[in-house]
C-alpha positions as a Markdown table, in Angstrom:
| # | Residue | x | y | z |
|---|---|---|---|---|
| 1 | Met | 25.6 | 11.2 | -0.2 |
| 2 | Pro | 25.1 | 14.8 | 0.9 |
| 3 | Asn | 23.9 | 15.6 | 4.4 |
| 4 | Leu | 20.1 | 15.9 | 3.9 |
| 5 | Asn | 18.1 | 17.7 | 6.6 |
| 6 | Ala | 15.1 | 15.9 | 8.1 |
| 7 | Thr | 12.5 | 17.9 | 6.1 |
| 8 | Val | 14.0 | 16.7 | 2.8 |
| 9 | Ile | 14.1 | 13.1 | 4.0 |
| 10 | Tyr | 10.5 | 13.3 | 5.2 |
| 11 | Glu | 9.4 | 14.7 | 1.8 |
| 12 | Leu | 11.3 | 11.9 | 0.0 |
| 13 | Ile | 9.4 | 9.4 | 2.1 |
| 14 | Gly | 6.1 | 11.1 | 1.3 |
| 15 | Tyr | 6.8 | 11.3 | -2.4 |
| 16 | Thr | 7.9 | 7.6 | -2.5 |
| 17 | Ala | 4.6 | 6.7 | -0.8 |
| 18 | Ser | 2.7 | 8.7 | -3.3 |
| 19 | Ala | 4.5 | 7.2 | -6.3 |
| 20 | Leu | 3.9 | 3.6 | -5.0 |
| 21 | Val | 0.2 | 4.3 | -4.6 |
| 22 | Leu | 0.0 | 5.8 | -8.0 |
| 23 | Val | 1.9 | 3.0 | -9.7 |
| 24 | Ser | -0.3 | 0.4 | -7.9 |
| 25 | Phe | -3.3 | 1.8 | -9.9 |
| 26 | Leu | -1.5 | 1.1 | -13.2 |
| 27 | Met | -1.4 | -2.6 | -12.4 |
| 28 | Lys | -3.9 | -5.1 | -13.8 |
| 29 | Asp | -3.7 | -7.9 | -11.3 |
| 30 | Val | -5.6 | -7.2 | -8.1 |
| 31 | Arg | -3.1 | -9.0 | -5.9 |
| 32 | Thr | -0.3 | -6.9 | -7.3 |
| 33 | Ile | -2.3 | -3.7 | -6.8 |
| 34 | Arg | -2.9 | -4.6 | -3.2 |
| 35 | Leu | 0.8 | -5.5 | -2.5 |
| 36 | Val | 2.2 | -2.4 | -4.1 |
| 37 | Asn | -0.5 | -0.3 | -2.3 |
| 38 | Ile | 0.5 | -1.9 | 1.0 |
| 39 | Phe | 4.1 | -0.8 | 0.5 |
| 40 | Gly | 2.9 | 2.7 | -0.3 |
| 41 | Ala | 0.8 | 2.7 | 2.8 |
| 42 | Ile | 3.8 | 1.6 | 4.9 |
| 43 | Phe | 5.7 | 4.6 | 3.6 |
| 44 | Phe | 2.7 | 6.8 | 4.4 |
| 45 | Val | 2.6 | 5.5 | 7.9 |
| 46 | Val | 6.3 | 6.3 | 8.4 |
| 47 | Tyr | 5.7 | 9.7 | 6.9 |
| 48 | Gly | 2.7 | 10.3 | 9.1 |
| 49 | Val | 4.6 | 9.4 | 12.2 |
| 50 | Leu | 7.7 | 11.4 | 11.3 |
| 51 | Thr | 5.6 | 14.5 | 10.5 |
| 52 | Lys | 3.1 | 13.9 | 13.3 |
| 53 | Thr | 0.2 | 13.8 | 10.9 |
| 54 | Trp | -1.7 | 11.2 | 12.8 |
| 55 | Ala | -4.7 | 11.1 | 10.4 |
| 56 | Thr | -2.4 | 10.1 | 7.6 |
| 57 | Ala | -0.7 | 7.4 | 9.7 |
| 58 | Thr | -4.0 | 6.1 | 11.1 |
| 59 | Met | -5.7 | 5.9 | 7.7 |
| 60 | Asn | -2.8 | 4.1 | 6.2 |
| 61 | Val | -2.6 | 1.6 | 9.0 |
| 62 | Ala | -6.3 | 0.9 | 8.3 |
| 63 | Leu | -5.5 | 0.5 | 4.6 |
| 64 | Ile | -2.8 | -2.0 | 5.3 |
| 65 | Ala | -5.2 | -4.0 | 7.4 |
| 66 | Val | -7.9 | -3.9 | 4.7 |
| 67 | His | -5.5 | -4.9 | 1.9 |
| 68 | Ser | -4.0 | -7.6 | 4.1 |
| 69 | Tyr | -7.4 | -9.0 | 4.9 |
| 70 | Phe | -8.4 | -9.3 | 1.2 |
| 71 | Leu | -5.0 | -10.8 | 0.2 |
| 72 | Ile | -5.5 | -13.5 | 2.9 |
| 73 | Lys | -9.1 | -14.0 | 1.7 |
| 74 | Met | -7.9 | -14.3 | -1.9 |
| 75 | Arg | -5.3 | -16.8 | -0.9 |
| 76 | Arg | -7.8 | -19.1 | 0.9 |
| 77 | Lys | -10.5 | -18.8 | -1.8 |
| 78 | Pro | -10.7 | -21.8 | -4.1 |
| 79 | Ser | -10.2 | -21.1 | -7.8 |
| 80 | Gln | -13.4 | -19.9 | -9.5 |
| 81 | Asp | -12.1 | -20.9 | -13.0 |
| 82 | Ser | -13.3 | -24.5 | -12.5 |
| 83 | Asp | -16.7 | -23.3 | -11.4 |
| 84 | Ser | -17.3 | -21.2 | -14.5 |
| 85 | Ser | -16.8 | -24.2 | -16.8 |
| 86 | Asp | -19.5 | -26.1 | -15.1 |
| 87 | Ser | -22.3 | -23.8 | -16.4 |
């Protein structure tokens, strides 16, 4: 692998984050959207810290928390499929 300078590495991290967020919106399953988006947000946090863009890092930490909260909530929620058949 060629010797890449820090700027190129930072840009690759940023582009990877952007690609993951973009791909997450192509998913149909909400759980998958949130999981892929979390990985994108993790890359954005790393990018934000490395480039000292604290607003980017902070917002993506918040997004990770929000997505994690809803994933945990989805996991604990009983299936609604059985409720809809009762009507």
